[in-house]
C-alpha positions in Angstrom: 0.0 0.0 0.0 2.8 2.4 0.9 4.5 1.8 -2.5 1.3 2.6 -4.3 0.9 5.9 -2.3 4.5 6.8 -3.2 3.7 6.1 -6.9 0.6 8.2 -6.9 2.5 11.0 -5.1 5.2 10.9 -7.7 2.8 11.0 -10.6 0.9 13.9 -9.0 4.0 16.0 -8.7 4.9 15.7 -12.4 6.0 18.9 -14.0 2.8 20.2 -15.6 3.9 23.4 -17.3 4.4 21.7 -20.7 1.7 22.7 -23.1 1.0 20.0 -25.7 0.9 21.0 -29.3 -2.7 22.0 -30.2 -4.3 19.7 -32.8 -6.0 22.4 -34.7 -2.8 24.4 -35.1 -1.3 21.5 -37.0 -4.2 21.6 -39.6 -3.3 23.3 -42.8 -5.8 25.5 -44.4 -7.8 23.8 -47.2 -6.9 20.3 -48.4 -3.9 18.1 -47.7 -2.8 15.9 -50.5 -0.5 12.9 -50.6 1.1 12.6 -54.0 2.8 9.7 -55.8 2.2 7.4 -52.8 1.7 3.7 -52.6 -1.6 3.0 -50.9 -2.7 0.1 -48.8 -6.5 0.5 -49.0 -7.1 -2.5 -46.6 -10.1 -3.6 -48.6 -8.1 -6.6 -49.7 -4.4 -7.7 -49.7 -3.2 -5.3 -52.3 -1.0 -2.2 -52.8 -2.1 0.6 -55.2 1.0 2.1 -56.7 1.6 5.8 -57.5 -1.6 7.3 -56.1 -2.9 10.7 -55.1 -5.0 10.9 -51.9 -6.9 14.2 -51.1 -8.1 15.0 -47.6 -10.5 17.8 -46.8 -11.4 18.3 -43.1 -11.5 14.9 -41.5 -12.5 13.0 -44.6 -10.8 11.4 -47.7 -12.4 13.2 -50.6 -10.5 11.8 -53.6 -8.2 8.9 -54.4 -6.8 7.8 -57.7 -3.8 7.3 -60.0 -1.3 10.2 -59.7 -1.5 11.2 -63.3 -5.3 11.3 -63.3 -6.2 12.9 -60.0 -6.1 16.6 -59.6 -4.3 18.4 -56.8 -6.5 21.2 -55.6 -4.9 24.7 -55.8 -3.5 25.9 -52.5 -3.4 22.4 -51.0 -0.6 21.3 -48.7 1.2 18.7 -50.6 3.0 15.8 -49.0 5.4 13.9 -51.3 4.8 10.2 -50.9 7.2 9.0 -53.5 8.6 5.7 -52.4 6.5 5.7 -49.3 3.4 3.8 -48.3 0.1 5.1 -47.0 -2.1 2.9 -44.8 -5.1 3.5 -42.4 -4.3 4.4 -38.9 -4.2 1.6 -36.4 -6.2 1.0 -33.3 -5.7 0.1 -29.6 -8.9 -1.9 -28.9 -8.0 -2.6 -25.2 -6.4 0.6 -24.1 -6.8 2.8 -21.1 -7.1 6.6 -20.7 -5.9 8.1 -17.4 -8.7 9.3 -15.1 -9.2 13.1 -14.8 -7.6 13.0 -11.3 -4.2 12.2 -12.9 -1.9 15.2 -13.9 -2.9 16.8 -17.2 0.7 16.4 -18.4 0.6 12.6 -18.0 -2.8 12.3 -19.7 -1.6 14.4 -22.6 1.5 12.3 -22.9 -0.5 9.0 -23.0 -2.8 10.3 -25.7 0.0 11.7 -27.7 2.1 8.5 -27.5 -0.8 6.6 -29.1 -0.9 9.0 -32.0 2.9 9.1 -32.3 2.9 5.4 -33.0 0.2 5.5 -35.6 -2.7 4.6 -33.3 -5.6 6.9 -34.3 -8.4 5.0 -32.5 -8.5 3.8 -28.9 -11.3 1.9 -27.2 -10.8 2.7 -23.5 -11.7 -0.2 -21.3 -12.0 1.2 -17.8 -14.1 4.4 -17.4 -13.8 7.0 -14.7 -16.1 9.8 -13.7 -15.3 12.9 -15.7 -13.6 10.9 -18.5 -16.3 11.6 -21.0 -15.1 15.2 -21.1 -11.6 13.9 -22.2 -13.4 12.0 -25.0 -15.2 15.1 -26.1 -12.0 17.2 -26.3 -10.2 14.4 -28.1 -12.9 13.8 -30.7 -13.4 17.5 -31.2 -9.7 18.0 -32.0 -9.1 20.2 -29.0 -6.2 18.0 -28.0 -3.8 15.7 -29.9 -5.4 12.4 -29.4 -6.8 9.3 -31.1 -10.6 9.2 -31.6 -11.9 7.7 -28.3 -14.6 5.2 -27.6 -15.0 4.6 -23.9 -16.3 1.9 -21.6 -17.9 3.0 -18.4 -16.7 2.1 -14.9 -16.5 -1.7 -14.7 -19.0 -4.4 -13.7 -17.1 -6.6 -11.2 -17.5 -8.5 -7.9 -16.4 -5.3 -6.1 -18.9 -2.9 -7.8 -22.0 -5.1 -8.2 -23.7 -6.8 -5.3 -27.0 -7.9 -6.8 -28.8 -8.4 -10.2 -30.8 -5.2 -9.4 -27.5 -3.2 -9.0 -26.3 -4.7 -12.3 -29.5 -3.6 -14.1 -29.4 -0.1 -12.6 -25.7 0.4 -13.5 -26.4 -0.6 -17.2 -29.2 2.0 -17.4 -27.1 4.7 -15.8 -24.1 4.2 -18.1 -26.4 4.1 -21.2 -27.9 7.4 -20.0 -24.5 9.0 -19.3 -23.3 8.3 -22.9 -20.6 5.6 -22.5 -20.0 3.5 -25.6 -19.9 0.1 -24.0 -19.9 -1.8 -20.7 -16.7 -3.3 -19.2 -17.0 -6.8 -17.6 -14.5 -7.7 -14.9 -14.2 -10.9 -12.9 -16.3 -11.6 -9.8 -19.8 -11.3 -11.1 -22.3 -14.0 -10.2 -24.2 -15.8 -13.0 -27.3 -13.9 -12.0 -25.6 -10.5 -11.9 -24.0 -11.1 -15.3 -27.3 -12.2 -16.9 -29.1 -9.1 -15.5 -26.4 -7.0 -17.0 -26.5 -8.7 -20.3 -30.3 -8.7 -20.6 -30.6 -5.0 -19.7 -27.8 -4.2 -22.1 -29.7 -5.9 -24.9 -32.9 -4.0 -23.9 -31.3 -0.5 -23.8 -29.0 -1.1 -26.7 -25.4 -1.0 -25.4 -22.6 -3.4 -26.1 -20.4 -5.1 -23.5 -17.1 -6.9 -23.4 -14.0 -7.7 -21.4 -13.4 -10.6 -19.1 -15.4 -13.8 -18.5 -16.3 -14.2 -14.8 -15.6 -17.7 -13.5 -19.3 -18.3 -12.6 -20.3 -17.5 -16.2 -17.9 -19.3 -18.5 -17.0 -18.7 -22.2 -20.0 -20.6 -23.8 -22.6 -18.8 -21.7 -21.0 -15.4 -22.2 -21.1 -15.9 -25.9 -24.7 -17.1 -25.7 -25.7 -13.9 -23.7 -24.2 -11.7 -26.4 -20.8 -10.6 -25.0 -19.2 -9.0 -28.0 -15.5 -8.9 -27.2 -13.3 -11.4 -25.2 -10.3 -9.4 -24.2 -7.0 -11.2 -23.4 -8.6 -14.3 -24.8 -10.2 -14.5 -21.4 -12.2 -17.7 -20.7 -10.6 -19.7 -23.5 -8.0 -21.6 -21.7 -10.5 -22.8 -19.1 -12.9 -23.7 -21.8 -10.2 -25.8 -23.6 -8.8 -27.2 -20.3 -5.4 -25.7 -21.1 -4.6 -23.8 -18.0 -1.5 -25.9 -17.1 -1.1 -28.5 -19.8 -0.8 -28.5 -23.6 -4.2 -28.1 -25.3 -5.5 -30.6 -27.8 -6.1 -29.9 -31.5 -9.7 -30.9 -30.9 -10.2 -28.3 -28.1 -8.6 -25.6 -30.3 -10.9 -26.4 -33.2 -13.9 -26.4 -30.9 -13.0 -23.0 -29.4 -12.3 -21.4 -32.8 -15.5 -22.7 -34.3 -17.6 -21.5 -31.4 -16.1 -18.0 -31.9 -16.7 -18.0 -35.6 -20.3 -19.2 -35.3 -21.2 -16.6 -32.7 -19.6 -13.7 -34.5 -17.8 -12.7 -31.3 -14.5 -10.7 -31.4 -11.3 -11.5 -29.6 -8.5 -9.1 -28.5 -5.4 -11.3 -27.7 -3.0 -8.9 -25.8 -0.4 -11.6 -26.1 2.7 -9.8 -24.8 1.1 -8.5 -21.6 0.1 -12.0 -20.7 3.7 -13.2 -21.1 4.7 -10.4 -18.7 1.9 -11.4 -16.2 2.9 -15.1 -16.3 6.5 -14.3 -16.0 7.7 -16.0 -19.2 9.6 -12.8 -20.3 12.8 -12.1 -18.3 13.2 -8.9 -16.4 16.2 -7.6 -18.3 14.2 -7.8 -21.6 11.5 -5.7 -20.1 13.9 -3.2 -18.5 15.7 -2.7 -21.8 12.6 -1.4 -23.6 13.6 2.1 -24.9 10.1 3.4 -24.6 10.2 3.2 -20.8 11.9 6.6 -20.9 8.6 8.2 -21.6 6.8 6.9 -18.5 7.0 8.4 -15.0 10.1 6.9 -13.3 8.1 5.9 -10.2 5.7 3.9 -12.4 8.5 2.1 -14.1 10.1 1.3 -10.8 6.8 -0.2 -9.6 6.6 -2.4 -12.7 10.1 -3.6 -12.1 9.4 -4.4 -8.5 6.2 -6.2 -9.3 8.0 -8.4 -11.9 10.8 -9.2 -9.5 8.3 -10.4 -6.9 6.5 -12.4 -9.6 9.6 -14.2 -10.7 10.7 -14.8 -7.1 7.3 -16.2 -5.9 8.0 -19.7 -4.5 4.5 -20.9 -5.6 5.0 -19.9 -9.2 4.8 -22.9 -11.5 7.1 -21.9 -14.4 6.3 -25.0 -16.5 2.6 -24.4 -16.2 3.1 -20.8 -17.2 5.0 -21.8 -20.3 2.2 -24.2 -21.2 -0.4 -21.5 -20.8 1.5 -19.0 -23.0 2.1 -21.7 -25.7 -1.6 -22.6 -25.6 -2.5 -18.9 -26.2 -0.2 -18.8 -29.2 -1.8 -22.0 -30.6 -5.2 -20.5 -30.0 -4.5 -17.3 -31.8 -3.3 -19.3 -34.8 -6.4 -21.5 -34.7 -8.7 -18.5 -34.4 -7.0 -16.7 -37.3 -7.0 -19.9 -39.5 -10.7 -20.4 -38.8 -11.6 -16.8 -39.8 -12.5 -15.6 -36.3 -12.8 -11.8 -35.9 -9.7 -10.5 -34.2 -9.0 -7.0 -33.0 -5.7 -5.4 -32.2 -4.9 -4.5 -28.5 -2.3 -4.4 -25.8 -3.9 -3.2 -22.6 -1.7 -0.1 -22.4 -0.7 1.6 -20.2 0.0 -1.4 -18.2 3.1 -3.3 -16.8 5.8 -2.6 -19.4 3.1 -1.9 -22.0 3.8 1.8 -22.9 1.0 3.5 -24.9 1.5 3.2 -28.6 4.9 1.6 -28.4 3.5 -1.6 -27.0 1.6 -2.2 -30.2 4.8 -2.9 -32.2 5.8 -5.6 -29.8 2.3 -7.1 -30.1 2.4 -7.1 -33.9 5.6 -9.1 -33.9 4.0 -11.7 -31.5 1.0 -12.0 -33.8 3.4 -12.6 -36.7 5.1 -15.3 -34.7 1.6 -17.0 -34.3 1.6 -17.3 -38.1 -0.5 -14.3 -39.1 0.5 -12.4 -42.3 1.2 -8.7 -42.2 -2.1 -8.0 -44.0 -4.0 -10.2 -41.5 -2.4 -8.4 -38.6 -3.0 -4.9 -40.0 -6.6 -5.8 -40.7 -7.2 -6.4 -37.0 -6.3 -2.8 -36.3 -7.9 -1.1 -39.4 -10.7 -2.5 -41.4 -11.9 -4.8 -38.7 -12.1 -2.0 -36.2 -14.0 0.1 -38.7 -16.4 -2.9 -39.1 -16.8 -3.1 -35.3 -17.6 0.6 -35.0 -19.6 0.8 -38.3 -22.7 2.1 -36.6 -20.7 5.1 -35.2 -18.4 6.3 -38.1 -16.7 5.2 -41.3 -13.0 4.5 -41.0 -10.4 1.8 -41.2 -9.9 1.8 -44.9 -8.5 4.3 -47.5 -11.5 5.1 -49.6 -13.9 8.0 -50.3 -15.7 9.2 -47.3 -13.5 7.4 -44.8 -12.3 9.3 -41.8 -8.8 10.6 -42.6 -6.8 8.5 -40.1 -3.6 7.6 -41.9 0.0 6.5 -41.4 2.8 7.2 -43.9 5.6 4.8 -43.7 9.0 4.7 -45.5 9.1 1.1 -46.3 6.6 -1.5 -47.6 4.7 -2.6 -44.5 3.5 -5.7 -46.3 7.1 -7.0 -46.2 7.2 -7.1 -42.4 5.3 -5.5 -39.5 8.6 -4.0 -38.3 8.3 -1.4 -41.1 5.5 0.2 -39.2 8.1 1.6 -36.9 9.7 3.6 -39.7 7.2 6.3 -40.2 7.2 9.6 -42.1 4.2 10.9 -40.2 0.7 10.3 -38.9 -2.7 11.9 -39.8 -5.5 11.8 -37.2 -8.9 13.0 -38.2 -7.3 15.1 -41.0 -4.6 16.6 -38.8 -1.1 15.9 -40.2 1.8 15.4 -37.8 5.2 15.0 -39.5 7.6 12.5 -37.9 9.9 15.4 -37.1 7.2 17.1 -35.1 6.3 13.8 -33.4 9.9 13.3 -32.3 10.1 16.8 -31.0 7.0 16.2 -28.8 8.3 12.8 -27.6 11.5 14.5 -26.5 9.5 17.0 -24.5 7.4 14.2 -23.0 10.7 12.4 -22.0 11.9 15.7 -20.4 8.8 16.6 -18.5 7.0 13.3 -17.7 9.5 10.5 -18.2 12.9 9.6 -16.9 14.5 12.6 -18.4 12.6 15.0 -16.0 
């Protein structure tokens, strides 16, 4: 408890005089045009060579071959020759700091998402007052991804009866949250009351699978997303031993048949199960952007985890191996997968953590196109009732990432960016690096 108080005190005393770059100040007057650029439209596995893409406001208004597509007079022109333009990515299990955290830290978290090409975040743990952060972000008043937020969670600690579950659903729908977050600890009766009321009032729900509920029943009741692949290893009886091919096939087919979505968060689970050594975690260069007390807390927690005499290292390795097999089986079966890392979280730094996750998805056998789809077109499909984005096409929200090398060759090329556009606002890589340096100085270990 004392270490947590010290951590909170350290975060609360962060230098807060740094003013983040205003989003609207980065918007050029009139149109912004990408010329002679290779485009990954993400409507299929293809690259359109030598294209012109015209953005007006927050929408893509023209796209076509460079020699046939007019460049509006007075437009800001970004030379894309030899570069590749793709839709912005998404963090579908992310977290936004509560309003009680220092403004400098919140601004840093939101900026780090954008800096790494993440233009959409689904926040998965709401706090009172956070809807105002969403409003400012989505209105372009701050540099931030477009936010979709779950309300305060439904858990064994927050819900004590089916009646409370029903009332909480109605309250969060009225307040304007985008979805409900499920945490462990709910009884079957409480979960069903939540699910039935959510269906009645028209609000989606996702997250964990309470032990009393189980994966099959959660799917039956309409839970949309299963974050961290929660509930799957118990369903497959693979918590401490290798899972069978038959169990993998059954779990994958159940997911496909139901139309449910899964958000793997592979790397974080390796951290939580202690299958990644501490030195690997400590050497992550992005830790320099996080508050030093927070990083120290992560290191201490991991040291305690690895030193726990009751830890079963062999069982942990089996569990992680089963998760990799499950991700491969889900992908091969055509299940609906969404990109996410649960940042900020232990050694999961906002935005930067996504690149480690992409590499783990590749190790599970997913192609670059299949991986990118989980963070672009599939996210657009998930939010299709709220906006049009996730592809490069007419009318789509102008969330874009310009990279210097072909991202279809390897997911590592996403790290080599020339700039990011979020809702029509262009941020060059030079401007991004300048702001990250300021975050390191004022919020991170450089302070």
